[in-house]
C-alpha positions, 0 to 999 in steps of 0.5 A, a space after each residue: 562558459 555560460 554564467 550561473 544564471 544562464 545555466 539555471 535558465 537552460 536547466 529549467 528549459 530542459 526540465 520543462 521539456 522532460 515534463 512534456 515528454 513524460 506527459 506524452 509518454 503517459 498518453 501513449 501508455 493509455 493507447 497501449 492499455 486500450 490495445 491490450 484490453 482489446 487483444 486480451 494481452 496482460 498489462 505487465 510484459 516482463 520480457 519487454 521491460 527487461 529488453 527495453 531497460 537493457 537497450 536504454 542502458 546500452 544507449 546511455 553508455 554509448 553517449 556517456 551517461 552512467 547506465 546505473 543512473 539511467 536504469 534507476 530512472 527508467 525503472 521508476 518511469 516503467 513502474 509508474 507507467 504500468 500503474 497508470 495503465 492499470 488505473 486507466 483500465 480500472 476507470 474504463 471498467 468502473 465508470 462509477 466505481 473509481 472517480 476523478 474527484 474523490 476523498 480518502 480516509 487514512 490513519 493519523 490526525 495530520 499529514 505524513 503518516 505511512 497511511 497518508 502516503 499510501 493513500 496518495 499513492 492509491 489515488 495519484 493517477 485516477 483522482 483529480 482533486 482528492 480530499 484526505 481525511 485523517 482519523 484517530 483509529 482504524 475504526 474511524 477510517 472504516 466509519 468514514 467510509 461506511 457513513 459516506 464521509 469518504 469514498 475510500 479508506 486505507 488501512 495497513 493489513 500486514 508488514 513484512 517485518 512484524 506480520 499481520 495487523 490483527 486489529 484490521 483483520 478483525 474489523 474486516 469481519 464486521 464492515 460492510 465495505 469492500 476491498 477495492 485496492 491494495 498498496 505496497 509501501 516500502 517503509 524507511 523508519 528514521 529517528 527524527 529530532 529537532 535541529 538542536 537534538 544531540 543523538 548522544 543525549 536522546 532520552 525519549 522516543 515517540 512512535 506508533 507500536 508498529 515501528 517500535 516493533 519493526 526497529 526493536 533490534 536497533 533500539 536495543 543496541 543503540 538506545 536501550 535505556 530510552 523511555 518509549 511512548 506509544 502514539 496513535 500514528 507516526 505523524 502524531 509522534 512527529 507532531 509531539 516532538 516538534 511541539 515539545 521542542 525538546 532536544 532529548 526527544 525524538 520520533 521514529 517515523 518516515 524521513 520523507 515527512 520530517 520537513 512537514 514538522 521541522 524535524 531532521 533525520 538523525 539515524 536512517 534505515 532502522 528496521 530489523 528487516 531492511 526490505 521492510 514493506 507494509 501492505 495496505 488495503 483500500 476499502 469502499 462501499 462500492 465494489 469494483 470490477 477488474 478487467 480480465 487482463 489485469 492481475 487480480 486478487 480476491 479476498 475472502 473470510 470463511 469459517 469451517 464447519 464445526 465438528 467436521 474433520 478435514 473441513 479446512 483441507 476440503 476448502 484448500 483442496 478446492 483451490 488446489 484442484 483448480 490450480 489457484 494460489 493462495 497468497 495469504 491464509 490466516 486464522 482469527 477468533 470470530 468476533 463475539 458479536 457474531 458468535 457466543 462460542 469460541 470459533 476461528 475464522 479464516 482470512 484468505 487472499 486468492 490470486 484470481 479474478 472473482 468474475 471468472 467462471 472458475 472463481 464463481 464455481 469455487 464460490 458456489 462450492 465453498 458455500 457448501 464446504 464452509 460454515 460461513 463465507 464472506 467475499 471481501 472484494 476483488 481488486 487489481 493485484 500489486 504483487 
């Protein structure tokens, strides 16, 4: 039997070999992406992925490996490979739109917010050196992009539990930046405290309003009498609890970020909706082009013509007539800076590439049917 030192050395060799094989796999994936681009085949091939996963699980079982472990591992590898192929094609199509070295603004003055994690996910394949700039508000994120301080800015726009983030929808009316990407991030809220925290003696909770809303049922059942203090971000909440060093104070935030602040998880998976995702959008002053074989999404803002009955239906019928799906449609009051009277403006996400002839035809028609129209951007869809 090998001693512990030898076992660890052998494990290190195996892990190093795995890393080199993963690098080789991504290099092959780049060639696959290039071939699909030439042939016009879609990047995502669900049937191929299912067949491949089933074959791997069968092979795993034949050599004594748990199929569940292999399935989970290769599902992650396949998902990341698809993301890598998408990033590769986006780089080819946008020589000046997506940069190897970049900077990105996110909500939160320190690292560890969900926005920070989403920002890192967006740039993980196409960016070499990335400077992340924390901001104290949504407005500061947009200002960092518009003032040229950052190439990109990431903002949460909706959550599967608490719905739209209306402040961001309103800011999109005024910004000159374009949407160039989206990130779906699974939210796992946890109660985090210092090592000496006694869960039975919690009196104060710090967090951003969104996590408090998303965990309302758990808080009502388990901590009904606590004092809740809202913060600008979940990272600020963790920072406050860490600095207070108070065993009766906790933060509701991402468990993955807890070690950054010396905190420990006391309760996990608190959200009302256990399938809790936040959708983030990425803004930039430079619009991008999406290759035709990538699933694309186009985001629009429009107002209907005043005093014209059925004007909204006319707009929706235009998409229906061309068999295009709207994945999102919301109304918000138009910003006072743009209108002195009450007026609704609509935000829409369309499953379509802006550069197609169909979408260009629709855009021209919408200019006739709407009171105002703003194209927020076209970007690779992650749905």
